[in-house]
Every structure is written in structure tokens, then in C-alpha cells.
N, C-alpha and C positions, 0 to 999 in steps of 0.2 A: 630628093627627099626619101625618107625611109621610116622604118619603125624599129622599136626595141622589142625583142622577144626574150622571154624568160622561161626557165624550166626548173622543176624541183629536182631533188637528188635521185628520184626514181625514174627519170627520163633523160634521154640524150638529145640535144638540139643540133641539127646539121644545117648549116647555111652555106650555100654554094653560089658562085657568081658574084660580080661586083660592077662598079661603075668605072669603065675604062680598063680595068685589069681583071684577070681571072683569079678568084680566091676561093678557099674552102676552110671552114672552121667547124670544130666540134666542141660543144659546151655541155657539161653535166652539172646540174644544180647551180646555174649561173645565168647570165644574160648575154645577148649578142645583138649586133646591129645588122639590119637587112634593108637593102635598097628596094624601092618600089620598082616593079616591072622587070628588074634585071636579076634579083636574088631569089633563089629557091630555098624555102624553109620547110624542113620536115623533122619529125620527132620519132624516137624509137623507145619503147618501154623497156626499162631495166628490171622490172618486177619479176618475182619467181613465178614460173609456170608449172602447174601440177598436171602431169600426164598419166594416163592409165593404159599403157600398151597391153594388148591382148593377142596371144598366139593360140589359135584353135587347131586341134587335131594335128599337132606337130609330132612326128615320129622320133622316138629316141633312138639311141644306138641299138636297142633291143627290138626295135620295130613296134613299140607300144605307143599308140597315139595319145598325146597328153594336151590338155588345154591349160595354159599358164597365163595368169594375169599379174601384172606388176604395177608399182606406183613409183613414178620418177619425179624428182624436183629439179628443174633446170632453169637457167637464166642467162642473159647475154652478159658477157664479161665487159668490165669498164676500161681495160687497157686499150690503148689507142689502136694497136694492130688488130685486136679482136673486134673493136668497134667498127673498124674499116671493113673487116670481113663480114660482120653482121649487117652493116649498112649495104654492102654489096649484095648480100643474099636476100635480106628481108625489108629493106627500106622501101616504103610505099605499099607494103603488103599488110593485110589485116592480121590481127592476133590469131585468128582461127587458122589462117594459112601457115603461120609460123608453127603453131601447135601440130598441125597435120604433118609438116615436113619432119619435125623432130620425132614425132611418134612413129612414123614409118621407118625412120632410121633405127630407132631402138628396137622395133619389132623384127627387123631384118637380122640384126645382131642376135636377138633373143632366139630366133629360129635356128640360126647357125650354131649357137652354143648348145641348144637342146639336142641337136642331132649327134653331138659328141658325148653325151652323158647318158647314164642309165637312169631308170625310173627311181631306183633307190637313192642315187646321188642327188637327183633333183628334189626328191621328197624329203630326204632326211637331212640334206646339207644345203639348205636354202641360202644361207649367208655366203657360202662359197660360190654358189651359182650366181647370186646377185653381184658379187665382187667380180666374177669373170665377165659379166655383162658390162659393168662399169668400165673395166679395164679395156675391153674390146671396143665398145662404142665410144669411149671418151675421145680418142684422137679424131674420129670421123666427125663428131658433132663440134669439136673444137675448130675444125676447118670452117664451120659456119659461124664461129664466134660464140658458141654455146658451151656452157660449163654444166656438167652433171653434178649437182650438189648431193643427191642421194638417189639410190635405186634399191627397192626391196621387192621380194616376191610376195604378192598378196594371197594368191590361191593357186593350188595345183589339183586338178581332177581329170578323170577320164570317163569315157562312155562305155568301156568294155569291162568295167568292174575289176581291173587289174589291181588297182590300189586297194580295193576292198578285200580281194582275195589275199593279197600280200599282207594286209593287216590282220586277216583272220589267222593265216598261218603263223605270222609273227606273234599274234596274241596267244595261239595255242602253245607255241614254243615258250613264250614268256610265262604262260600259266604253268606249264610243266616244270620249267626251271624254277618258277616261284614255289610250286608245291614241294619240289625236291629241296629247294633251299630252305623252305619252312621246316620240313622234316629234319633235315640235317641241323638246321639251326636249333630246333627244339631239342634234338638229341644232344648236340654240343652244349646247349643252354642247360639241360638237366645235369650233364656231367660237370659242366663248369659251376653250376649252382651248388651241386654236392661238394665239389672241391672247395668252392668259396665258403660254403657253410662250415665244412671241416676246418678250413683255415680260420674262418671267423670264430669258431668255437675255441680253437687253439689260442688264437689271439686274445679272445675274451677271457679264457681261463688264465692265461698268462697275465693279461691286463688286470683281471680281478685280483689275482694273487699280489701283483705289484701294488694295486690300489689298497688292498687290505693291509699289506706291510707298510705302505706309506701312511695309511690312516692310523695304524697302531703307533708308528713312530711319531706321527703328527699329534695324536692324542697324548702320548707320553710327553712329548715336547711341550704341548699345550698345557698339560697338567703342571709340568715344571714351571713353565712361564706363569701360569695362574697362581701357583704357590708363591713365586717370587713377587708377582704383581700384588697379590693379596697382602703379603707381608709388608711390601712397600706402602700399600694403601693404608694398612693398619697403623704402621709407624707414622705415615703422613697424617692420618686422621688423629692419632694421639697427639702428635706434635701440633697439629692444627688446633685441637681442642685445648691443649695446654697453653698455646700462644693466645688462643681466643679468650681463655680464662684470665690470663695475665692482662690482656688488653681490656677485658671487661672489668677486671679489678681496678685497673688504672682509670678507666672511664667512670666507674662507680666512685672512686676516690675524688676525682675531679667533680663529679656530680654532687657529692657530699659537700665539698668545699664551696661549690656554686650555691648549693642549698643553704649552707651556713651564711654565706655572704648575702643571699637573698633574704634569709630570715632576719639577719641584722638590719638590713635595709628596711625590711617590712616592719621590724620593731620600731626603728627610728620613725618610719612613716606613721605607724600607729600612735607613737608618743606625740608626734606632731599633730596627728589627727585628734588625739585626746585633748591636747591644748586648744586646738581649733574648736573642738566640740564644746569645751568649757567656756571659751570666749563666746561661742555662738549661743550656748545656753544662757550665759549671763546677759548677752545682748538681746536674745529672743524670748527668754523665759523669766529669768530672775528680775531684771529691770522692769519688764512689762508687768510681772507679777507684783513687784513692790509698788509700782505705780497703780496697778489695779487694786491692790490691798488698801493703799492710801485713799484711792477714790472710793472704794467700798466703805472704808471706815468713816470717811467724811460724809458719804451719802447716808450711812447707817446712823451717825450722830444727828444728821439733819432730820432723818426719818424718825429717830427716837424722840427728838425734841418736838417734831410735828405730832407724833402719836401721843406723847405726853400732853401736849397742849390740847389735842383733840379729845383725849380721855378726860382731862379736867373739864373741858367744855361739856362733854357728853354726861359726865358725872353730875355736874351742876344742873344740866338740863333734866336728867333723870330725877334728881332730888326735887327740883321745882315741879316737875310733872307729878312725881309721887305725892308731894305735899298738896298739890292742887287736887289730885284724884282722891287723896285721903279726906280732904275737906269736903269734896263732892260726895263721897261715900257717907261721910259723917252726916252731911246735910240730908242725903236721901234716906239714911237709916233713921235719922230723927223724924223725917217726914213720914216714913212708913210706920215708925213706932207711934207717932202721933195719930196716924190714920188708924192703926190697930186699936190704939187706946180709945179713939173716938168710936170705932165700930163696936168695941167691947162695951163701951158706955151705952151705945145705941141698942145693942143686943140686950143688955141688962135692963134698959128702959122698956123695950118693947116686949121682952119676954120670949116665951116659946113660939108664939105666933109669928114673930119676926123671923126667928130661926127657920121655922117651917116654910115661910114664904121664900126665904133665900134658897132653901133646899129644893123646893118645887121649881123655882126659877132655873136652878142648875140641872134639874133632871133631864130636860130635853138635850142639853149639851152633853150630859153623860150618856144618854141613850144614843146620841149621834156617834159619840166616840166608840160605844160598844158595838153599834150596828155597822160601823165603817167596814170591818172585815167581812161582814155578812153580805154587804152590797156587791162584793166581787164573787159571791157564790151563785152558781147558775140554778141549782136545785137542791132541796133538802128533803130527804126521804126518812120518815119516822116509821119504824117497824113495830107493830103490836096492836093496831086498830085504833079506834076513836078514843076508847077509855085510856089507853096508854098515852095517847097524845095529850089528853087533858091532864094526866098526871105529870107529864114532862113540863107542860106549860106552867102548871101550878108550882112545880119544883123550881123552875126558872125564876118565877116571880118571888118565890120564897128566898132566893139567894140575893135579891136586890138590896134589902136593908143592910146586910153586912158589907156589901160592896160600897154603898153610899157612905157608911160609917168609916170605911177604910179610906175613902177619898176625901170626905169633908170633916170627919170627926164628930158627926151628928148622928145619934141613934134615932132613926125614923120611927121605930116601933114605940119607943118611949114617948116620942113627941106625939104620935097619933093617939096613944092611950090617954093623953091629957086633953085631947079635944073633946068637947061636949058631945055625948051620944055615940062616941066611937068605942069599938071593942075589938079585941084581937082574937082571931079564930085560929086555934092550933090545928095544924095539919099532921096527919099521921105520917 
């Protein structure tokens, strides 16, 4: 019995030994069968390993000690022969042991190459130095099944300040050359600038002359074109206006014809409308008016007959009432005349005493009528003293007989003179 073992594409599976026979199989990114107790199963990583080889105080060809650090990317190759070499060298060892073995190999080759180069070659041409290390160390690490993917120089420095001095001298030379170059460049630039300005002015003058000539020719040509264009526009405008006038005249003629037709139609419509209005007036005004007139005439005749009948009745009534009132007035007059006649006979029989009795009976009534306005008087003031008041009262009493005579027709003074023992006193 056994187990199935699998590995990913970043590892290699080595199975050795078998049941009854000796076998060996290598699998990358696949599976393999292994028997219990008799098969040996081991794996080897195919991932990239990053190494940092360091060579301290290694003398160059000039005897200057340098310290160089590099960065290397290596991995185990997947070809079968290289896998066999890697398995032979590293199978069963840890990744740290593999790193250490490769790192020491790279450092040895790095030291050997440093001894053949100058400081300037190492410092200034690092790519060439790294390429030499790859080409020299590549065959040796390939014997271990390792491939160098990349190798670069990370840092180069020394403890005797050789590189710093070299840099200072180089910096001074560079500065000197730079200053000289700047001065020469400034001089050449000034000369060149003056030449360029002169050439530019020449070119500008020539160009301006050509531009002015071209502008003059352009303006002349443009004026000619404008004249032709304006003439053509004027002709086109006149032709357009003439054509527009003709079209407008035709349109107006058509409009007049349309208006004539519309007017004729309108006249026909108005004539028909007049006929319709006449019929409508006959139907809505004349016939109802005739009917209304007939009705009014009929009602008027009936009203007239009614008024005449009523007037005849009222006339007869007034005549009867007038006759009755006349007879009543005649009877009242006869009665009053008889009464007056009887009073006159009585007055003639009784004489003046009867007349005086009637007058005296009427005096209170006359006094009441005379005093009625005075009853509404709050106060009467007589100016002149007691004598004056007596005179006024006497005068008031003296005006009484004429008032009675005016009201009754009886002269009280004459009646009083006829009384036995009575006399009239004249007042001043």
C-alpha cells in the first residue's frame, strides 16, 4: 500500500525506491505514487532566492581596499539534468544552507574580479562589473543546478576616503571644465546671438518687404475683386428686385382676382343673407307684429266698449247723485231759509232785548276765541306804569263793539243805548 503525493508548479517532487524493483521519479506541478516503508519522498523548492553577497576590504588592482555589496536573483533550473544536479547537491538540506552555498560562490567570484579592476572601473562602470561577475560565476553555480537570473552592484565604498578624494578631484575638474565651457558658451552664444539677430533682421527686412509687396498686390487684387463682386452684387440685386417686382405684380394680380371672386361670393352671400333676413323679419317681426296689432286692436275695441259702458254707467251714477245732492241741498236751503225766517220773525217779535241776549250769549265764545292765542303766551309786559296799563285796558275794551259788530252784524253800542238807565261814556 502507499500514498499519492502532489506538488505545485513551484516545487519538485523526488520519489525513489519501490516494491520489488528500484525506481526513481521526478515530478514538477503534478502527482506521484509512493509505497509505504520502501519509497523515499522529498521535495525541492523552485522559487527565486534573493541573495546579498558582500565583499569587505577587497583590494583592487591599484591596492585600494573596497567594500562591495550586490544583489543576486537565483533559482534551481527545471531541466532534468539540472534537477538531478540540484538534487545531488541540495536535496534534504534547508533553504538557508542552499542560500549560504550559493552566496559564498558568488562572493568568491566577486573578490576575484575586484582584484583585476581599478577603482574607477568598479565605481563608474558597475554594469560591466556585474556582467563580468555573472559570466564568471554562471558556469560554477550551473554545476549545482542553479541559474543566475540577475546580478547588480548595490553599493561601493571604502574606508580610506579614496572615492571621496577621487570625487573631489573629479568635481574640481568638472567645475573647471564647466566654468570654461560656460564662458566659451556665453561667448559663442553672444556671437551667435548677434549673428542670429543680424540674420533675423535681414530676414525680417526681406520678409517685411515681401509681405508689403504681397499685401499691396493682395489689396489691389482684392479691390479689383471687390469691384467685380460689387458690380455683380448690384446687377444681381437689381435683377432680384426686378424679378421680385414682377413676381409681386403677378401675386398682386392674382390677389386682386381672388379678392374679386371673394367679393362676388360675398355679394352673393349678402344677397342670400338679405333674403334670409327678410324672411326672418317676416317670420319674427312682421307676422308677430300683425298678430300683435290685431290682438291690440281687438283688445282696444273691447276696452273701448268697456270704457264706454263704464262711462255711461258712471255718467248715469253722477247724474243720479247730483240730482239727489241737489234735492238735498235744496231741502237744506229751504230748511235754513225757513229757520232764518223764523229767527227773523222771533227777533222782530222780541226786539232789541232778544238780540242783546243772543249777543251776550255769544260773547263768552268770542272771548274764548280771542283769548285762545293768549293762552299760549307765558308773560305779557306792559311798559309805562299803572296809568298806562289802565289806558291800554280801556282801549282794548273800546275795540270790542266794532269786533262784535264785524262778527255778528249787531251794534252793541246802539243796543246798550236803548236799555233803560244806560248811557255811553266817550273816552278820550
